[in-house]
C-alpha positions as CSV (number, residue, x, y, z in Angstrom):
1,X,-9.6,14.5,2.1
2,X,-7.8,13.2,5.2
3,X,-4.0,12.9,5.6
4,X,-2.9,9.6,7.1
5,X,-0.4,11.4,9.3
6,X,-3.4,13.3,10.9
7,X,-5.6,10.4,11.8
8,X,-5.1,7.7,14.4
9,X,-5.1,4.1,13.3
10,X,-8.2,3.4,15.4
11,X,-10.1,6.3,13.8
12,X,-8.9,5.2,10.3
13,X,-10.2,1.7,10.8
14,X,-13.5,3.0,12.1
15,X,-14.0,5.3,9.1
16,X,-13.1,2.6,6.6
17,X,-15.6,0.2,8.4
18,X,-18.3,2.9,8.3
19,X,-17.4,3.6,4.6
20,X,-16.5,7.2,5.3
21,X,-13.1,6.4,3.6
22,X,-13.3,4.4,0.4
23,X,-10.1,5.4,-1.6
24,X,-6.5,6.2,-0.9
25,X,-4.0,8.4,-2.7
26,X,-0.5,9.6,-2.9
27,X,-0.4,13.3,-1.9
28,X,2.9,14.0,-3.8
29,X,2.2,12.1,-7.0
30,X,-1.5,13.1,-7.1
31,X,-2.7,9.5,-7.7
32,X,-5.7,7.8,-6.1
33,X,-6.8,4.1,-6.0
34,X,-8.5,1.4,-4.0
35,X,-7.6,0.7,-0.4
36,X,-6.6,-2.8,-1.4
37,X,-4.2,-1.8,-4.2
38,X,-0.7,-3.1,-3.6
39,X,0.9,0.1,-5.0
40,X,-1.0,2.1,-2.4
41,X,0.1,-0.2,0.4
42,X,3.8,0.5,-0.4
43,X,3.7,4.3,-0.1
44,X,5.0,6.2,2.9
45,X,2.5,7.2,5.6
46,X,3.3,10.9,5.2
47,X,2.3,10.8,1.5
48,X,-0.9,8.8,2.0
49,X,-4.3,10.5,2.0
50,X,-7.8,9.2,2.0
51,X,-11.0,10.1,0.1
52,X,-14.7,9.3,0.6
53,X,-15.3,9.1,-3.2
54,X,-13.6,9.1,-6.6
55,X,-15.4,12.4,-7.2
56,X,-13.6,14.0,-4.2
57,X,-10.2,12.6,-5.5
58,X,-10.8,14.1,-9.0
59,X,-12.0,17.4,-7.6
60,X,-8.7,17.6,-5.8
61,X,-6.7,17.0,-9.0
62,X,-5.8,13.4,-8.5
63,X,-5.6,10.9,-11.4
64,X,-6.5,7.2,-11.3
65,X,-3.9,4.5,-10.4
66,X,-2.5,2.6,-13.3
67,X,-2.7,-0.7,-11.4
68,X,-6.1,-0.9,-9.7
69,X,-7.9,1.5,-12.1
70,X,-6.2,0.3,-15.3
71,X,-9.0,1.3,-17.7
72,X,-9.6,4.7,-16.1
73,X,-5.9,5.3,-16.1
74,X,-5.6,4.5,-19.8
75,X,-8.5,6.9,-20.6
76,X,-6.8,9.6,-18.5
77,X,-3.5,9.0,-20.2
78,X,-5.0,9.2,-23.7
79,X,-7.4,12.1,-23.1
80,X,-6.1,13.8,-20.0
81,X,-9.6,13.2,-18.5
82,X,-11.4,10.4,-16.8
């Protein structure tokens, strides 16, 4: 897990290109989603974090985004699990 406020833009772009960062999340709301999700692009930099995998996000207690992971979010909402 990498906080956006702790990584330079150059390093961030490099890690995304190398596929060392594949998902983003909101640290305060504990939500993760794709890097291209419009909801994720609107969040404040200090709240944004990055993950290598969905597994890493889940292990850190994050739930799927209701926009870019609609089906996973619906399962989470119904069952409390993904």
